[in-house]
C-alpha positions in Angstrom: 46.9 145.4 113.9 45.1 148.7 114.6 42.1 149.4 112.0 41.6 152.8 112.2 38.9 154.8 110.7 37.9 158.8 109.5 34.7 160.3 110.1 33.1 164.0 109.8 35.2 165.0 106.3 32.6 167.1 104.4 32.2 170.5 102.5 32.4 173.4 103.9 32.8 177.4 102.8 35.8 179.1 103.8 36.1 180.5 107.2 34.0 177.8 108.3 34.8 174.8 110.6 34.2 170.8 111.4 35.8 168.4 113.3 37.3 164.7 112.4 36.9 161.7 114.0 38.9 158.7 113.8 38.0 155.7 115.7 40.4 152.8 116.5 39.7 149.0 116.8 42.7 148.0 119.0 42.0 148.0 123.1 45.9 149.1 123.3 44.6 152.8 121.6 46.9 154.8 124.0 49.7 153.4 123.5 49.6 154.5 120.3 51.1 157.8 119.1 48.8 159.4 116.5 49.0 161.6 113.8 46.9 163.3 111.1 48.1 163.7 107.6 46.2 164.9 104.4 46.8 164.3 100.0 45.7 167.1 98.0 45.2 166.5 94.5 48.1 165.8 92.9 50.7 166.7 95.6 52.1 164.5 98.5 51.2 163.1 101.5 51.8 166.3 104.1 52.3 165.9 108.4 48.9 168.0 109.4 48.6 167.5 113.1 50.8 164.7 116.3 49.7 164.0 119.0 51.4 161.6 121.6 50.2 158.7 123.6 49.4 160.5 126.2 47.8 163.8 125.0 50.0 166.1 127.0 52.2 166.8 124.0 50.9 168.7 120.1 52.3 169.8 117.0 51.5 171.3 113.5 52.4 172.1 110.9 53.2 175.8 110.2 50.2 176.2 107.4 47.7 175.0 109.9 48.8 176.2 113.7 46.9 178.3 115.2 43.4 177.4 113.5 43.8 172.8 114.2 43.7 171.7 117.2 44.5 167.6 117.4 43.3 165.4 120.7 42.5 162.2 122.1 40.0 160.2 124.5 41.9 157.3 125.0 38.2 156.0 127.0 36.6 157.2 123.0 39.9 154.6 121.3 39.7 158.2 119.6 41.6 161.4 118.1 39.6 164.0 116.7 41.3 167.2 114.0 39.1 170.6 114.8 39.3 172.6 112.4 39.0 176.0 112.9 38.6 178.8 109.8 38.7 176.8 106.8 40.8 177.6 103.9 40.1 176.3 100.4 43.4 174.7 100.2 42.8 172.5 102.8 41.1 170.7 100.7 42.4 166.9 100.6 41.7 164.5 101.8 42.8 163.8 105.6 44.7 160.8 107.1 44.6 159.5 110.2 47.7 157.9 111.3 48.8 154.9 114.0 52.2 154.0 115.3 53.6 152.3 118.2 56.8 151.2 119.1 57.6 150.4 122.9 60.2 152.4 123.3 58.1 155.6 122.4 57.7 157.6 124.8 54.3 159.2 127.0 54.9 162.4 124.9 56.9 161.8 121.8 54.8 163.3 118.2 55.7 161.4 115.6 55.3 163.7 112.2 57.3 162.2 109.5 55.2 159.6 107.8 56.9 156.6 107.3 57.2 157.3 110.9 53.9 155.7 110.9 52.4 152.2 111.1 48.9 152.4 110.5 46.5 154.3 108.5 42.8 154.9 107.5 41.1 154.9 104.1 40.3 158.7 104.8 37.7 161.0 104.3 37.6 164.2 102.5 37.6 167.6 102.9 36.4 170.4 100.3 36.3 173.7 101.3 34.6 175.9 99.1 36.0 180.3 98.3 
């Protein structure tokens, strides 16, 4: 069972950048499809970005395309979310998520909340205007 821990959140001004990290305890990290979600106050948790097991395929929600980049380092059991040109509407708690399915291809990217099996505790990002 994967345990996930996010880090890197904080307070940043609009237009700034920040990188979130998610460290996984699972030694077979490369077998997991990974994703980032976020939840703003009073809103449902939403998909932000996902990356395939191999790292060769990614997907993003429209509002972050061109600004956010998801990546992974399987040797370090870590997935990252590089966030540039941040906006106040990006303010939320950001969650890392992991999915393990033997049948998933190496390029499969999961984008639905219910696709994922394991979740981190979240890290707060606040973007000031």
